[in-house]
C-alpha positions in Angstrom: 21.6 15.6 -9.7 19.3 18.4 -8.4 15.7 17.5 -8.2 13.6 19.7 -10.6 10.8 21.9 -9.2 8.1 19.8 -11.0 9.5 16.6 -9.5 9.5 18.1 -6.0 6.0 19.4 -6.4 4.6 16.1 -7.7 6.3 14.2 -4.8 4.7 16.5 -2.3 1.3 16.3 -4.0 1.5 12.5 -3.9 0.9 12.6 -0.1 -2.6 11.8 0.9 -3.7 10.9 -2.6 -6.8 8.7 -2.8 -6.9 6.6 -5.9 -10.4 5.1 -6.1 -10.2 3.3 -9.5 -7.5 0.5 -9.5 -7.4 -3.1 -11.0 -5.0 -5.4 -9.1 -4.6 -9.1 -8.6 -5.8 -11.6 -7.9 -7.8 -11.2 -11.1 -8.8 -13.0 -14.3 -6.4 -10.8 -16.1 -2.6 -10.6 -15.5 -2.0 -7.5 -13.3 0.9 -5.3 -12.4 0.9 -6.7 -8.9 -1.5 -7.9 -6.2 -3.6 -5.7 -3.9 -1.4 -6.2 -0.8 1.8 -5.3 -2.7 0.1 -2.3 -4.1 -1.1 -1.2 -0.7 2.4 -1.4 0.6 3.7 0.7 -2.3 1.0 3.3 -1.8 1.6 3.6 1.9 5.3 4.2 1.2 4.4 6.9 -1.3 2.3 8.6 1.3 -1.2 7.7 -0.1 -4.2 8.0 2.2 -6.5 5.5 0.5 -7.0 3.0 -2.3 -10.3 1.5 -3.6 -9.9 -1.6 -5.7 -12.1 -2.5 -8.6 -12.6 -5.9 -10.3 -14.7 -6.6 -13.3 -15.6 -10.2 -12.2 -15.6 -10.4 -8.4 -16.6 -8.1 -5.5 -13.5 -6.6 -3.8 -15.3 -5.4 -0.6 -14.7 -8.5 1.4 -11.0 -9.0 0.6 -10.4 -5.3 1.2 -10.6 -6.1 4.9 -7.8 -8.7 4.5 -5.6 -6.2 2.7 -6.2 -3.5 5.3 -5.3 -6.0 8.1 -2.0 -6.9 6.2 -1.1 -3.2 5.5 -2.0 -1.0 8.4 -1.5 2.8 7.9 -3.5 3.2 4.8 -7.3 3.1 4.1 -8.3 0.2 1.9 -11.7 -0.2 0.3 -13.5 -2.3 -2.3 -16.8 -2.5 -4.1 -18.8 -4.4 -6.6 -19.3 -4.2 -10.3 -22.7 -5.3 -11.6 -21.4 -7.6 -14.3 -22.5 -11.1 -15.4 -20.5 -13.0 -12.8 -22.5 -11.4 -10.0 -25.8 -11.7 -11.8 -25.9 -8.3 -13.4 -28.3 -5.8 -11.9 -28.6 -7.9 -8.8 -29.9 -6.2 -5.6 -28.9 -9.2 -3.5 -25.3 -9.1 -4.6 -25.3 -5.3 -3.8 -26.8 -6.0 -0.4 -24.1 -8.5 0.4 -21.3 -6.3 -0.9 -22.6 -3.4 1.3 -22.6 -5.7 4.3 -19.0 -6.5 3.6 -18.2 -2.7 3.6 -18.4 -1.8 -0.1 -17.8 1.9 -0.8 -18.7 1.9 -4.5 -21.2 0.2 -6.7 -20.4 0.3 -10.5 -23.0 -0.3 -13.1 -22.0 -2.9 -15.7 -18.6 -2.6 -17.4 -17.3 -5.4 -19.5 -20.7 -7.0 -19.6 -22.7 -3.9 -20.6 -24.5 -3.8 -23.9 -22.3 -0.8 -24.9 -19.1 -2.6 -24.1 -20.1 -5.7 -26.0 -21.2 -3.6 -28.9 -17.6 -2.3 -29.1 -15.6 -5.4 -28.2 -18.0 -8.2 -29.4 -17.6 -10.0 -26.1 -17.4 -9.3 -22.3 -13.7 -8.9 -22.4 -10.7 -6.8 -22.9 -7.8 -8.1 -25.2 -5.4 -8.5 -22.3 -3.4 -11.5 -21.1 -5.3 -13.8 -18.8 -3.9 -15.6 -15.8 -5.6 -18.8 -16.9 -6.6 -18.9 -20.5 -10.0 -20.6 -20.8 -9.9 -24.2 -22.0 -13.7 -24.1 -22.6 -16.0 -22.3 -24.9 -17.0 -19.1 -23.0 -20.8 -18.7 -22.9 -22.3 -16.0 -25.2 -23.5 -12.9 -23.5 -25.9 -10.4 -25.0 -25.0 -7.4 -22.8 -26.7 -5.9 -19.8 -28.9 -2.8 -20.1 -30.5 -1.0 -17.1 -33.5 0.1 -19.2 -36.0 -2.2 -20.9 -37.5 -1.7 -24.4 -39.9 0.9 -23.0 -37.0 2.8 -21.5 -38.1 1.9 -18.0 -35.5 0.9 -15.3 -35.2 -2.8 -14.4 -37.0 -3.3 -11.0 -33.7 -4.0 -9.1 -32.3 -0.7 -10.1 -34.6 1.2 -7.8 -33.7 -1.0 -4.8 -30.1 -0.7 -5.6 -30.3 3.1 -5.6 -32.1 3.0 -2.3 -29.5 1.0 -0.7 -26.7 3.2 -2.0 -28.6 6.3 -0.8 -29.2 4.9 2.7 -25.6 3.9 3.2 -24.2 7.0 1.5 -21.7 5.2 -0.7 -20.7 5.8 -4.3 -22.6 5.1 -7.4 -20.6 4.8 -10.7 -22.0 4.7 -14.1 -19.6 2.0 -15.4 -19.6 1.4 -19.2 -23.2 2.2 -19.9 -24.4 4.0 -23.0 -24.5 7.7 -22.4 -28.3 7.9 -22.5 -28.4 5.1 -19.9 -25.9 7.0 -17.8 -27.9 10.2 -17.9 -31.1 8.4 -17.0 -29.4 6.7 -14.1 -27.8 9.8 -12.7 -31.2 11.6 -12.9 -33.0 8.7 -11.1 -30.2 8.4 -8.5 -30.5 12.1 -7.7 -34.2 11.6 -7.1 -33.5 8.6 -4.9 -31.2 10.7 -2.7 -27.8 9.3 -3.8 -25.3 12.0 -2.9 -22.2 10.4 -4.3 -22.4 9.8 -8.1 -19.4 9.4 -10.4 -19.5 9.5 -14.2 -17.0 6.8 -15.1 -14.5 7.4 -18.0 -15.4 11.0 -18.8 -12.8 11.0 -21.6 -15.0 8.4 -23.3 -14.5 4.8 -24.2 -13.5 3.6 -27.6 -13.0 0.3 -29.5 -9.5 -1.1 -29.0 -10.0 -2.8 -32.3 -10.3 0.5 -34.2 -8.2 2.7 -31.9 -10.4 5.7 -33.0 -10.2 8.7 -30.7 -13.7 8.2 -29.6 -16.9 6.4 -30.6 -20.5 7.6 -30.2 -22.8 7.1 -28.5 -20.7 6.6 -25.3 -18.2 9.3 -26.2 -19.8 12.1 -24.2 -20.5 15.5 -25.7 -20.1 18.7 -23.7 -23.9 19.1 -23.3 -24.0 15.6 -21.8 -21.3 16.5 -19.2 -23.1 19.7 -18.4 -26.3 17.8 -17.8 -24.5 15.2 -15.5 -22.8 17.8 -13.5 -26.1 19.8 -13.1 -27.6 16.6 -11.6 -24.9 16.4 -9.1 -22.4 13.9 -10.7 -18.7 14.1 -10.3 -16.7 13.7 -13.5 -14.0 11.0 -13.2 -10.9 11.6 -15.4 -8.7 8.6 -15.7 -5.1 8.3 -16.7 -5.7 5.0 -18.4 -7.7 6.6 -21.1 -4.6 8.7 -22.0 -2.5 5.6 -22.6 -2.6 3.1 -25.6 -4.8 1.9 -27.1 -7.1 4.8 -26.2 -4.7 7.7 -26.5 -7.1 10.5 -25.5 -5.5 14.0 -25.2 -4.7 15.1 -21.6 -5.6 18.6 -22.7 -9.2 17.5 -22.6 -8.8 16.8 -18.9 -7.3 20.2 -18.2 -10.1 21.9 -20.2 -12.7 19.8 -18.5 -11.4 20.8 -15.0 -11.3 24.4 -15.9 -14.8 24.4 -17.4 -16.6 22.5 -14.7 -14.3 23.3 -11.7 -12.1 21.0 -9.7 -14.8 20.6 -7.0 -16.9 18.7 -9.6 -14.1 16.4 -10.9 -11.7 13.8 -9.6 -8.7 12.1 -11.1 -7.9 8.4 -10.9 -5.4 6.1 -12.7 -7.6 3.1 -13.7 -4.3 1.3 -13.8 -3.0 -2.1 -12.7 -2.9 -3.7 -16.1 0.3 -5.7 -16.7 1.3 -3.7 -19.8 0.9 -0.2 -18.2 3.1 1.7 -15.7 2.6 1.2 -12.0 -0.4 3.0 -10.6 1.8 5.2 -8.5 4.0 6.3 -11.4 0.8 6.7 -13.5 -0.6 9.1 -10.9 2.6 11.0 -10.6 2.8 11.4 -14.4 -0.9 12.4 -14.5 -0.3 15.1 -12.0 2.7 16.5 -13.6 1.0 16.5 -17.0 -2.0 18.4 -15.7 0.2 20.9 -14.0 2.1 21.5 -17.2 -1.4 22.2 -18.8 -2.2 24.9 -16.3 -3.9 23.0 -13.4 -2.8 24.5 -10.1 -1.5 22.7 -7.0 -4.7 23.7 -5.2 -6.8 22.1 -8.0 -4.7 18.9 -7.9 -5.3 18.6 -4.2 -9.0 18.8 -4.8 -8.9 16.4 -7.7 -6.7 13.7 -6.2 -7.3 14.2 -2.5 -10.2 16.1 -1.3 -12.9 14.9 -3.6 -12.0 11.2 -3.5 -11.7 11.3 0.3 -15.2 12.9 0.6 -16.6 10.2 -1.7 -15.0 7.6 0.6 -16.5 9.2 3.7 -13.1 10.0 5.1 -13.8 13.7 5.5 
């Protein structure tokens, strides 16, 4: 059977891809596969780099082990400032950076916004080991106090990120928290800022197409970009239960320009397609919506590689 033009193009465009938002095992949740197997698959597909994310444990230290096991592809990790690492914890960030962390995410599952949506620091995904104990209640992490001042550790964390020139990501914060953070990070000299989940998060209980206040409006995105943030568009938000329209991604890239955006998969969940197939489908979908090959290279290769310090 003759390979279609779109299939040929997507295969060529998969070379040198850098996917910097992936969730693989070992993890609390069941995952598509483990990080070593994923690295081998990505190497075979021609990827340049992967950056692994985990909601419960830092991935920076074990990234070295994966890299040693799979030479030929760049492997990185980071830290998510959730409850298991003490939340907004400058000491945890310092240790992660010493281990080679390339990205620091603000709280995700343990953020006040996420818990408002889900009722707990969790996703409704199968767990590797279902808890046999009553999980402790968690109120949710905010980076601003009641006077809308940053928690003291935030300033130290931003200084560490700026001095080491690694990535700051907004995680699952409220949109107002995200904007305040990006503004303060820019003042602190952070050069690599990523607004996570540009398509917006929603409650998996309601499956609504978006839920304020986290679902960003155009004026919010304009402000974030003006402050120097990259907009991260992820394929996971297009899949169930979120079901966001991929046209929004194409429209966003056209409005803000590919140089201010990047695409990632945010895949690795056991019920979703493999991250490589997800990236391939994402690229083909965007091209069908008018995104050019040149723009794809910027979104999937050039911008992520710059954020990782590879170029």
